N, C-alpha and C positions, 0 to 999 in steps of 0.2 A: 502570508501572515505580513509580508512586506508590501505588498499592494494595498492591502487595511490601511493598515498603519499611513501610506503614502497621499490615499482618501479621506482617512480622515483628518489629516495632516493639513489637506486641501493644498500641496505642493503641484507646481506646474505640471502638467501631460508632458511626458517626452518618449520616445522610444530607446530600448536600452539594452546591453548586453549584460549576460549578470554569468562570473564563474562560479560552481557552485560546489562544497565539497561535504556530503552528509555522512552519519556514522547511525547504524543498526542493526538487528540482530535480525537472520533470516532461517525461514526451518532448515536441516542438514540431515545427513544422515550419519550417527552417534559412531557408526565405524567402518574399515575397510571391506569387509564382506558382507556384502548385502545377502541376508535371507528375509523370508514374509515377518520375522520379527525384529528386524533391524529396529534399532531405537530412532526415534525423530531425537534430536536435539535442535536449538535456538544457537548460532554461530554469531559472531560477529563480521560486522563488513562495514568498509568505506564503500561509498558513492560517490565519482566525479559527476559534476555535472553542466550543460552549456544549453542559458536559454538566452531566448532572443525574446521582449516585449516589447509590441508595438503598442503606440500612444492611442489608437484603436481601442485596444483589448484583446487584439487578436493574439497566439503567443504559440511559439515550437519551445524545445529544449529536446538532448540529447542524454541520457545516462547511462554509466556503466558501473556495476556493480564486483569489488573485490573481495573474495572472502576469508578469511582469515583460519585459519587452523581445517586447511583444506585438503582433503585428503587424492585430489585431483586437480583441474585446472582450478586456479583460484579467478579468474574472472568467468563468469557463471551467467553473464544477464544483460542486455543492452535491450533500455525502453526507446523508443520513440514519440513522442509525443504532442500533436497540436488539439486547440481550443481557443476559447474565446470567456474571458472575462467582462460583466458587465459591471463598473461602481459607479456610474455618473450619477444618479442618482441617490437621494439624501436617506431615502427609507429603507433602502433594498441593497441588496449580493447578490449575482445569479452567474452563474457562468455554465459550458459544456466543453468535456475535452473526452479526445479518441489515442488513445495507447495503444502502438504495437510493439508484445515482449520479444523478445528474439531471445531462446537460451541455446547455453554452448554446450557440448555433450559432457558434461559434467557428471560423475560419478557423486557428485556428492550430495544434490538437488533432487530432490522427490521430483516424477516425474507431472509433466503436469498438462490436461487439454487446451488451459487457459491460455491464450496468446492473443486474446483480443480485448478490451474494457471500452465501454463508453459509460461518461459519468458526468452525471447534472447535479448541481447543489441552488439552492434556494435561502437566503437570510433575511428576514425581516429586522430591520434596523431602528426605526425607529421608537421603541422601548426599549427602558433599561433593562430588562432581559428581553434578549433575544433571540427568538426560536427559529429555527433552522430544518431541512427537511434534503435529503442525498435521496441520487436512485444511482445501480451501481450493476449494470449488465456487464457480466463476460463470458465469452462464449471462445469455442476452437478445435482445434484436433491435432491430434502428435500418436509418434507408431513407441510403444515401450518393447523396451530387449529385456530378456529372462531367460533364466536358463542358462545363464552363464552363456548370452548370445547367440544360443540355438534355436531362440524362438524370439515371437514378438506379436505384441497385441496393438490393436487399432486403437485407443479411446477420444472417445468426441462430446461433449456435451457445455453445460452452462451454468453457470448461477446469476440468481437476482438479490440482492439485497436493497432493504429502505433501510437509510438509521435520521432518527429523528434528535436532533440538537435542543439544547437552550444554553447561551452563555452570555456574557456581559464582561465585555475589553475596559481597560484598564489603563488608561497614556498616562505617561510623568516625562515632561520638557525639561532640558537641561539639569539632570539630576547628576550628572558625574563633572560636566563639560557645557561648555555653550551650545547649542544647537544639536545632544543628542536628544532620543529618544528613547522610553522605553515601552514593550506594549504588553502586557500580562491578559490572556484571556481565559480565565477557570470557564467549562462547559462540563454538562453533566449529556450523556447519550444511549440512545436507545438502538438495538442492532437489530434488526428481521430479519428474515430471509432465507437463503441456502446456504450451506457452505458443505457440498459435496466433492471438491477438489481442492487440492494446496494450489495455491493462488498468489499475487502481489496485489489484487483488488482493493481499491481504496477503503472499501465497507466494513471489510475483518482480516486486516494483517493480522491480527494479535487475537484471533481467537481460533479453538479448534477444531483441528479439519475432519472431517467425515472420509471413510474411503472413497475409492474414485470409482466409477459407475464406465457401463456402456461399454462394454468392453471383446470382443472377435479377435480369435488367431487369424493370423495368416499365411501361419503355416503348419505342419503338421500338428492334430492336438499332442498336451503332450500328456506325460501320466497322472495315472488318477490322481496322486496325491499334487501334484501342481494345480489339477483345476479345483481342488475341494477349497483349496488355501485360496485360489481368487473367487468362486463363487462361495466364500464364506462372506467374503468382503463386499459382495452386491448388493448395498441396501440403500435405499434411497432417504435424504433427511427429509425433504417435504420444507412447506415454509414456515418458519417457526420463531419465537423471540430466539437471538442468537446470546445476547450477552450485553450486559449494563456498563455504561464504562464513568470514570472521572477522570477529566485531562486539565492540565493546564500546561498552556502554550504560552511564551513565553520566547521575545523578542525586540534585542538591543542593537538601536541604530547609531554608529559613528560615521560619518560623511560620507563613503561608497562603502564600509563594510556594517555587514548584519551579522550577528550570530545569533540564532532559535534554536535551545533546546525545546525541549518538551518531555513531560511523564504524563503515565497513563495509569491509574487504577481501573481492572476489568474484572467483573465476574460473568464466566459463561455457563452460561443453562443448555446447554449440551453439550457433547463429547466426554469422553473418559477423564478430564482433570476440571472441573467443576472450583475449586479452590480458587480465592481472591488471589489475583497476581498484578502484578507491575514491570515496566516494560520503561525503557528510558530513551529517546534516540534526541539528535543533535546536529544541525547543519551552519558552516563557513559559506558567507557570498560575499564576492566584490561586483559592483557593478560598475559599466564602463559605463557615461553618460556622457 
């Protein structure tokens, strides 16, 4: 959002560091003793971020996550990202990024094999309504301990999603004082793809996930009741329409400070929870120019 506003206002290109602090929600276990029926709830987190944007469009950032109401370790994740954004053309925006997810051994967060993400996007902005599309591929593997740590299983797999979006940015200059700016961008998006694993993929962070797949026992086989519990969860989703969402992104810039709240209402088409749901995120950033 901040880079788009810079481009639309035709600000001078320069390299810069950005310190950020984000707020959001993450899927987490709702109680300490985990069973096969342990509920998954959304718990709030804070996410400090350090980013470097080069004037050529290359960037890199490091993020960590602190979970509130945690049962175990509150610092549960680190993200390492590199990417490239191209915004020099008046008619379109495009970019690509790679993210490595590093998860701590936290009892709060569901285990996922998705620890790599390749993300690409394109927006055509020469029309009043700007159409866009993004491609999101996640893959990886991990080991999950069960039965009190006595047994473990290896899980590996991937998820792929396509998101189509239509949006229009509204720009307001000198709103509260001279040289400030507000960018409001309402958008409608349709997410299509798979959702076999819990993950942080950009394409479906808020969509109900499906059970995990591709497991194999690395120790002795567990009792029959445990085997049945896992076998009952071994179902693939296939490539489907996942959800329709309406999002309002906002960004207020004043000097070196940027405040970026966002609110999304979405309707899942798959999973157990299909009712209309909303969630809020926010980010505070300070730019060293």
